[in-house]
N, C-alpha and C positions, 0 to 999 in steps of 0.2 A: 560620682566625683564632682557633680555640680557644674554650675555655669562658670566658664572662664571668661576673663575680661582683659581688654588691652590696657595700656597705661593710663587711659583717661576714662575708664569705666564702661567701655562699649563691649558687649558680648561679641566674640569672634569665632567661637567653636560651637557647633551643635553636636549633641550626643545622639548616637544611634547604635544599633547592634549589627555586628558583622555575622550574618547568619552562618551557622554551622561551625563556628570557630570559638564560641564562648568568649568573645572579646568585645570590649567597648570601643567604638570608633570615634575619634575626635578629628574633625576636618575643618580646615580653614583655607580657602583658596585651593592651591594645589597640595597643601600639606595634609598628611594623614598620619596619625599615630595610633597604634593599636595597643591597648593595655589589657592584660589578662584580668578578667573580672574577679578571679580568686585573689589575685595580688592586690587588687584595687582597695580592698578593705583593710589591708594590713598596715601596721605602724611600726616604727623603729623599736618601740617598746617590746615587740614580740621577738626580738633578736638579742642574743647574747653578744654585745658589741665587742667584748674582749676577744671573742673567737672570729670576728669578721675578717681580719687579715688572713688567717689560716684558711678560712673557707674560700676567700677570694683566690688565694694561691692554688688551692686544689681545683677550683673551677677553671682557672686559666691554663693549668697544666694539661687539661684534657679537651681544651676548646679550640676549635678552628676559628679563623677570622670571621666575624659576624658583622654584616653591613646593615642590619635592620635599623639600628639607632642612627647610623649615618644617613640613611634614606629619610628617616622621619624628621631629622633636624637639618637636612640640607636646605640652603636658601632657595627660594624660587629662582628658576632659570639656571640652576647649577647643572642640570642635565646629566647627572651622574658622574661628573668629572672627578669628584673626590675619590671615587672608587678606582680610578686609574684605568689602565696601567699608566704609571707616571712616566713622562719622557725620560730618556737616559740623561738628559742635561739637567734634570731636577736636582736641587741641592738636598742632601741628606740632613735631616734635623730631628731633634728629640725634644719632648716636653716631659715634665715631671708632675705626676699626680701623687702628691705626698699626703698620707694620712697622718695628721699631727694630733697627739693627744690633747684633749680639751677638758672642759668641765664635765663632771658627773660621768666620766668614762666615755664621753662622746668623741668622735673623730671629726676633725675639720680639715679642709683642703685649702691651702693658700692660693688665691688667684691674684693676678696683678692687673691694674689699670695702666695701660701704656700711655706715656705722654703724647699729647696730640700732635707734636711736631715730628714724631718718629715716622720714617718713610714707609715701613711695613706695619699695617694694622694699627696706626696711630689712633689713640682715643678709644681703643677697644679693650675688652676684658680678655685676658689670656692666661694660660698656664705658663709657669716659668719654663723657659726652654729657648732653644736657638739652633743655629747651624752647626753641624759637626766639623771638627778639625780633622786633618788627614790622619788616617789609621786609628780613629777614635771609635769606641763602641757606642751603641745607642745609650747604654747606661751611663757611661762616663760623660757623654755629652750632656745628658739630662742633669747629672750631678753638678758638673761644672757650671752650667747656666743657672741652675737653682741657687748655687752659692753666690755667683756673681750678681745676679739680679736682686736677691733678698738680703745679701750681705750677712750670711750666716754660715755656720759650719754644716757640712753634710755627713759628718762622721757617724751620726745617729741613724742615717737612712739605710734601710735594708730592702732589697728588691722583693717584690711580690710576684710580678709578672708583667707581661706586655699586652696592651690592648691592640685592637685592630689598627694597623697603620693606614694613613690616608694621604692623598695628594692634595695640597692646598694650592690650587691653580692660580689664585690671585697673587701669591708671592713666589710661586714656582718652587715649593719645598715639598719633599716627601717626608712626612712626620711620623715618628714612632712614639706612641704614648707609653711611658714607663710608669707603672704603679708601684709605690713604695710605702713603707711604714717607718715612722720615726719613734724611737723609744723615749725621746724627750721633746719638749717644746722649746726650740732654740731661740734665743733673742735675735731679732732681725733688725738690720739697718739697711733698708733698701737703697739701691743705687738710683739717685734721682734722674739720671740720664735715661734709665730704662723703665723705671717704675714710678708712677705718680701716686699710687695708693695700693696697699695690700688689702685684699678682701678675703675674709675667712668664710668659707662655705661649709656648713656642717653636713654630715651625711644624712641626718634626719631631715634637714631642709631640702637637700637634693632629691630625696625620694618622696617628699610630700606632694600632695595633689594640688597645691596652690601656686607652685613656682613656675609651672609651664606657661608660656606666653607666646604670642606672635607679634613681632614688631614690623613696622614699615621702614625700610632702609632706603637710602638714596646713594646712587653712584652716578656722578655727573648730572644728567638731566633725567635719569631713569629711576623710578621708584619700584621696589619689589618687596615681597614679604619674606620673612625669615622666622622659623620657629626657634625658640630658645628658652632661656630661664631669666626671670626677673628677680634680681637680688637687691632688695632695697630700691635705691634710685637707679640702679644699673641694669642694663639688659645684656645678657651673654648670648651671643649667636655665632654662626659660622663654625669653623673647625673646633673651637673650644666647646661649643654646645654639643656638637656631634660626639666628641670624646666623652664629655660628662654624661651625655645621654646613654652611651654604652655602659659606663660605670653604674648609672642608675639601674639600667636593665639587669646587670649582673647582681646587684644587691637585692633587687626584687626577686630574681630567680632563686637566690639563696634563701630568702624569706619563705618562698614557696616550698623549697626543698625541706626546710626545717618544720614547716607546718604539717607536711604529710609524712616526713621521714625524720622524726626528731633524733634518731640515733646518729644522724650525720653531723650533729652539732659538736 
């Protein structure tokens, strides 16, 4: 997978082997990410992208909550708080991971850059989403927030499944990630009060071996490291990176299944 570098070109991860597991270890500070060596050499070209949503749906139907990606992308000093259990007073919330059709049959995921003046996670890259209203399902919350933030219809969105929920202790929300597919690429008119920029992340970029990065973050006077994804000039970390990390893990597992059991495609 080669040497990884931070935003100014300094190597931050060293490569080693995790004995007995057939996995490559990437470590930086307290962060460790294990990548199956067989998956490491695969590319998006080895997958029938048209079948990806159905394969994700089948995968999620038989899957229990999986915290491996959450642990790998949890910021330094998180101390496992994302895994909960969430306090009873935590606000219920949902985000939408929408697979939108793009060029050459590729799928892309719309992310939002939150305006710096927002009280919760201002200036950060997020998935469209927000707090649930009374008696609202997680799917309905995710759809409503997706439409409100991006200024587009959600009539083309169809649910695929739900990824592992997580507790975002910084904003006291218990977040359910909803995965969906859109049959169309809807025109978007983002709400400037909630969205400074829409960033489209392709699935091929997400699973590439060049996007992973570690950034140094600051809260008050404290500096800490966080594993995440570097997308152009932006760095995605925290809960959004943990959710995207789980999706990346799922897609790589599907590629691995297709490699050794092609009849599953």
